[in-house]
Biotite code that builds the C-alpha atoms (Angstrom):
import biotite.structure as struc

atoms = struc.array([
    struc.Atom([126.168, -79.061, -100.327], chain_id="A", res_id=1, res_name="MET", atom_name="CA", element="C"),
    struc.Atom([125.635, -80.971, -97.340], chain_id="A", res_id=2, res_name="LEU", atom_name="CA", element="C"),
    struc.Atom([128.868, -82.750, -97.005], chain_id="A", res_id=3, res_name="GLY", atom_name="CA", element="C"),
    struc.Atom([129.050, -86.311, -95.137], chain_id="A", res_id=4, res_name="ASN", atom_name="CA", element="C"),
    struc.Atom([125.483, -84.880, -93.299], chain_id="A", res_id=5, res_name="ARG", atom_name="CA", element="C"),
    struc.Atom([122.630, -86.974, -94.003], chain_id="A", res_id=6, res_name="GLN", atom_name="CA", element="C"),
    struc.Atom([119.194, -86.148, -94.301], chain_id="A", res_id=7, res_name="ARG", atom_name="CA", element="C"),
    struc.Atom([116.587, -86.725, -92.273], chain_id="A", res_id=8, res_name="ALA", atom_name="CA", element="C"),
    struc.Atom([114.289, -88.979, -93.065], chain_id="A", res_id=9, res_name="ARG", atom_name="CA", element="C"),
    struc.Atom([110.752, -87.552, -92.992], chain_id="A", res_id=10, res_name="PRO", atom_name="CA", element="C"),
    struc.Atom([109.087, -88.918, -89.355], chain_id="A", res_id=11, res_name="GLY", atom_name="CA", element="C"),
    struc.Atom([112.372, -88.095, -87.130], chain_id="A", res_id=12, res_name="GLU", atom_name="CA", element="C"),
    struc.Atom([112.188, -85.127, -86.490], chain_id="A", res_id=13, res_name="ARG", atom_name="CA", element="C"),
    struc.Atom([108.619, -85.627, -85.600], chain_id="A", res_id=14, res_name="GLU", atom_name="CA", element="C"),
    struc.Atom([109.863, -88.128, -83.066], chain_id="A", res_id=15, res_name="ARG", atom_name="CA", element="C"),
    struc.Atom([112.115, -85.861, -81.962], chain_id="A", res_id=16, res_name="THR", atom_name="CA", element="C"),
    struc.Atom([110.308, -82.545, -80.870], chain_id="A", res_id=17, res_name="ASP", atom_name="CA", element="C"),
    struc.Atom([107.888, -85.145, -79.298], chain_id="A", res_id=18, res_name="ILE", atom_name="CA", element="C"),
    struc.Atom([110.020, -86.614, -77.294], chain_id="A", res_id=19, res_name="GLY", atom_name="CA", element="C"),
    struc.Atom([111.522, -83.401, -75.491], chain_id="A", res_id=20, res_name="VAL", atom_name="CA", element="C"),
    struc.Atom([107.950, -82.046, -75.462], chain_id="A", res_id=21, res_name="VAL", atom_name="CA", element="C"),
    struc.Atom([107.100, -85.406, -72.849], chain_id="A", res_id=22, res_name="ALA", atom_name="CA", element="C"),
    struc.Atom([109.874, -84.799, -71.162], chain_id="A", res_id=23, res_name="PHE", atom_name="CA", element="C"),
    struc.Atom([109.488, -81.563, -70.400], chain_id="A", res_id=24, res_name="SER", atom_name="CA", element="C"),
    struc.Atom([105.668, -82.141, -69.611], chain_id="A", res_id=25, res_name="VAL", atom_name="CA", element="C"),
    struc.Atom([107.092, -85.186, -67.194], chain_id="A", res_id=26, res_name="ILE", atom_name="CA", element="C"),
    struc.Atom([109.807, -83.044, -65.572], chain_id="A", res_id=27, res_name="LEU", atom_name="CA", element="C"),
    struc.Atom([107.558, -79.484, -65.258], chain_id="A", res_id=28, res_name="PHE", atom_name="CA", element="C"),
    struc.Atom([105.553, -80.552, -62.141], chain_id="A", res_id=29, res_name="PRO", atom_name="CA", element="C"),
    struc.Atom([108.158, -82.360, -59.450], chain_id="A", res_id=30, res_name="PRO", atom_name="CA", element="C"),
    struc.Atom([110.629, -79.179, -60.434], chain_id="A", res_id=31, res_name="LEU", atom_name="CA", element="C"),
    struc.Atom([107.968, -76.483, -60.106], chain_id="A", res_id=32, res_name="LEU", atom_name="CA", element="C"),
    struc.Atom([107.042, -78.796, -56.721], chain_id="A", res_id=33, res_name="ILE", atom_name="CA", element="C"),
    struc.Atom([110.739, -78.763, -55.321], chain_id="A", res_id=34, res_name="ALA", atom_name="CA", element="C"),
    struc.Atom([111.279, -74.685, -56.141], chain_id="A", res_id=35, res_name="PHE", atom_name="CA", element="C"),
    struc.Atom([108.410, -73.939, -53.980], chain_id="A", res_id=36, res_name="LEU", atom_name="CA", element="C"),
    struc.Atom([109.035, -76.320, -51.192], chain_id="A", res_id=37, res_name="LEU", atom_name="CA", element="C"),
    struc.Atom([112.433, -74.499, -51.315], chain_id="A", res_id=38, res_name="VAL", atom_name="CA", element="C"),
    struc.Atom([111.315, -70.837, -51.853], chain_id="A", res_id=39, res_name="MET", atom_name="CA", element="C"),
    struc.Atom([108.913, -71.617, -48.615], chain_id="A", res_id=40, res_name="GLU", atom_name="CA", element="C"),
    struc.Atom([111.882, -72.320, -46.907], chain_id="A", res_id=41, res_name="ARG", atom_name="CA", element="C"),
    struc.Atom([113.548, -69.128, -47.768], chain_id="A", res_id=42, res_name="VAL", atom_name="CA", element="C"),
    struc.Atom([110.322, -67.594, -47.086], chain_id="A", res_id=43, res_name="GLU", atom_name="CA", element="C"),
    struc.Atom([109.450, -68.765, -43.044], chain_id="A", res_id=44, res_name="GLU", atom_name="CA", element="C"),
    struc.Atom([111.960, -66.555, -41.159], chain_id="A", res_id=45, res_name="PRO", atom_name="CA", element="C"),
    struc.Atom([110.846, -63.693, -43.272], chain_id="A", res_id=46, res_name="LEU", atom_name="CA", element="C"),
    struc.Atom([107.115, -64.068, -42.217], chain_id="A", res_id=47, res_name="ARG", atom_name="CA", element="C"),
    struc.Atom([108.239, -64.747, -38.337], chain_id="A", res_id=48, res_name="ARG", atom_name="CA", element="C"),
    struc.Atom([107.322, -61.953, -36.175], chain_id="A", res_id=49, res_name="PRO", atom_name="CA", element="C"),
    struc.Atom([110.209, -60.123, -34.097], chain_id="A", res_id=50, res_name="ALA", atom_name="CA", element="C"),
    struc.Atom([109.591, -61.125, -29.984], chain_id="A", res_id=51, res_name="SER", atom_name="CA", element="C"),
    struc.Atom([109.830, -58.119, -27.896], chain_id="A", res_id=52, res_name="SER", atom_name="CA", element="C"),
    struc.Atom([112.735, -59.837, -27.175], chain_id="A", res_id=53, res_name="ARG", atom_name="CA", element="C"),
    struc.Atom([114.861, -60.120, -29.768], chain_id="A", res_id=54, res_name="GLU", atom_name="CA", element="C"),
    struc.Atom([114.248, -56.768, -30.779], chain_id="A", res_id=55, res_name="VAL", atom_name="CA", element="C"),
    struc.Atom([116.049, -55.278, -27.913], chain_id="A", res_id=56, res_name="THR", atom_name="CA", element="C"),
    struc.Atom([118.616, -57.982, -28.043], chain_id="A", res_id=57, res_name="GLU", atom_name="CA", element="C"),
    struc.Atom([119.113, -56.662, -31.196], chain_id="A", res_id=58, res_name="PHE", atom_name="CA", element="C"),
    struc.Atom([119.509, -53.164, -30.319], chain_id="A", res_id=59, res_name="LEU", atom_name="CA", element="C"),
    struc.Atom([122.095, -54.654, -27.476], chain_id="A", res_id=60, res_name="ASN", atom_name="CA", element="C"),
    struc.Atom([124.332, -56.051, -30.013], chain_id="A", res_id=61, res_name="SER", atom_name="CA", element="C"),
    struc.Atom([123.681, -54.934, -33.347], chain_id="A", res_id=62, res_name="ALA", atom_name="CA", element="C"),
    struc.Atom([126.270, -53.779, -35.713], chain_id="A", res_id=63, res_name="THR", atom_name="CA", element="C"),
    struc.Atom([126.799, -50.361, -37.557], chain_id="A", res_id=64, res_name="VAL", atom_name="CA", element="C"),
    struc.Atom([125.787, -52.243, -40.503], chain_id="A", res_id=65, res_name="ALA", atom_name="CA", element="C"),
    struc.Atom([122.737, -53.560, -38.899], chain_id="A", res_id=66, res_name="GLU", atom_name="CA", element="C"),
    struc.Atom([121.682, -50.565, -37.155], chain_id="A", res_id=67, res_name="VAL", atom_name="CA", element="C"),
    struc.Atom([122.127, -49.266, -41.363], chain_id="A", res_id=68, res_name="ASP", atom_name="CA", element="C"),
    struc.Atom([119.764, -52.058, -43.145], chain_id="A", res_id=69, res_name="THR", atom_name="CA", element="C"),
    struc.Atom([117.215, -51.266, -40.268], chain_id="A", res_id=70, res_name="LEU", atom_name="CA", element="C"),
    struc.Atom([116.538, -46.900, -41.436], chain_id="A", res_id=71, res_name="THR", atom_name="CA", element="C"),
    struc.Atom([116.770, -47.991, -44.908], chain_id="A", res_id=72, res_name="SER", atom_name="CA", element="C"),
    struc.Atom([115.477, -51.621, -45.355], chain_id="A", res_id=73, res_name="SER", atom_name="CA", element="C"),
    struc.Atom([113.135, -52.176, -41.873], chain_id="A", res_id=74, res_name="GLY", atom_name="CA", element="C"),
    struc.Atom([113.192, -54.041, -39.053], chain_id="A", res_id=75, res_name="ILE", atom_name="CA", element="C"),
    struc.Atom([112.301, -57.175, -40.801], chain_id="A", res_id=76, res_name="ARG", atom_name="CA", element="C"),
    struc.Atom([115.199, -57.097, -42.994], chain_id="A", res_id=77, res_name="ARG", atom_name="CA", element="C"),
    struc.Atom([117.716, -55.949, -39.986], chain_id="A", res_id=78, res_name="ALA", atom_name="CA", element="C"),
    struc.Atom([116.907, -58.617, -37.854], chain_id="A", res_id=79, res_name="LEU", atom_name="CA", element="C"),
    struc.Atom([117.436, -60.800, -40.742], chain_id="A", res_id=80, res_name="PHE", atom_name="CA", element="C"),
    struc.Atom([120.768, -59.483, -40.944], chain_id="A", res_id=81, res_name="ARG", atom_name="CA", element="C"),
    struc.Atom([121.449, -59.723, -36.954], chain_id="A", res_id=82, res_name="TRP", atom_name="CA", element="C"),
    struc.Atom([119.941, -63.200, -37.281], chain_id="A", res_id=83, res_name="ARG", atom_name="CA", element="C"),
    struc.Atom([122.263, -64.898, -39.405], chain_id="A", res_id=84, res_name="ARG", atom_name="CA", element="C"),
    struc.Atom([124.922, -62.711, -37.650], chain_id="A", res_id=85, res_name="ARG", atom_name="CA", element="C"),
    struc.Atom([124.165, -64.810, -34.702], chain_id="A", res_id=86, res_name="ARG", atom_name="CA", element="C"),
    struc.Atom([123.946, -67.966, -35.962], chain_id="A", res_id=87, res_name="ASN", atom_name="CA", element="C"),
    struc.Atom([127.103, -67.668, -37.513], chain_id="A", res_id=88, res_name="LYS", atom_name="CA", element="C"),
    struc.Atom([128.608, -66.536, -34.638], chain_id="A", res_id=89, res_name="SER", atom_name="CA", element="C"),
    struc.Atom([127.488, -69.781, -32.349], chain_id="A", res_id=90, res_name="ALA", atom_name="CA", element="C"),
    struc.Atom([128.170, -71.992, -34.875], chain_id="A", res_id=91, res_name="THR", atom_name="CA", element="C"),
    struc.Atom([131.824, -71.132, -35.143], chain_id="A", res_id=92, res_name="SER", atom_name="CA", element="C"),
    struc.Atom([132.446, -70.539, -31.437], chain_id="A", res_id=93, res_name="THR", atom_name="CA", element="C"),
    struc.Atom([134.068, -73.357, -30.670], chain_id="A", res_id=94, res_name="ASN", atom_name="CA", element="C"),
    struc.Atom([136.238, -74.276, -33.826], chain_id="A", res_id=95, res_name="PRO", atom_name="CA", element="C"),
    struc.Atom([137.738, -77.880, -33.635], chain_id="A", res_id=96, res_name="PRO", atom_name="CA", element="C"),
    struc.Atom([141.281, -78.571, -33.045], chain_id="A", res_id=97, res_name="MET", atom_name="CA", element="C"),
    struc.Atom([143.382, -79.080, -34.916], chain_id="A", res_id=98, res_name="VAL", atom_name="CA", element="C"),
])
């Protein structure tokens, strides 16, 4: 019935399971720490309060989509979108000459 397949020896399956568990136990803590560090970087701009200068600048230069975000999701989300747009435009103001 098994054809060319060989049956596993009695202790072989247990060794494979132990190896997988040991590998998981060794890798889980570093992967968890890496995930937490990435999430901290993502959350840091969201925790930073908006200054009055930023709010004034936002109101003067916001697009319609950003104002819609302000009314539907609040000032934090709207400022996040505005900062992201402003940072993209700041990096692309001087395109390379080809």
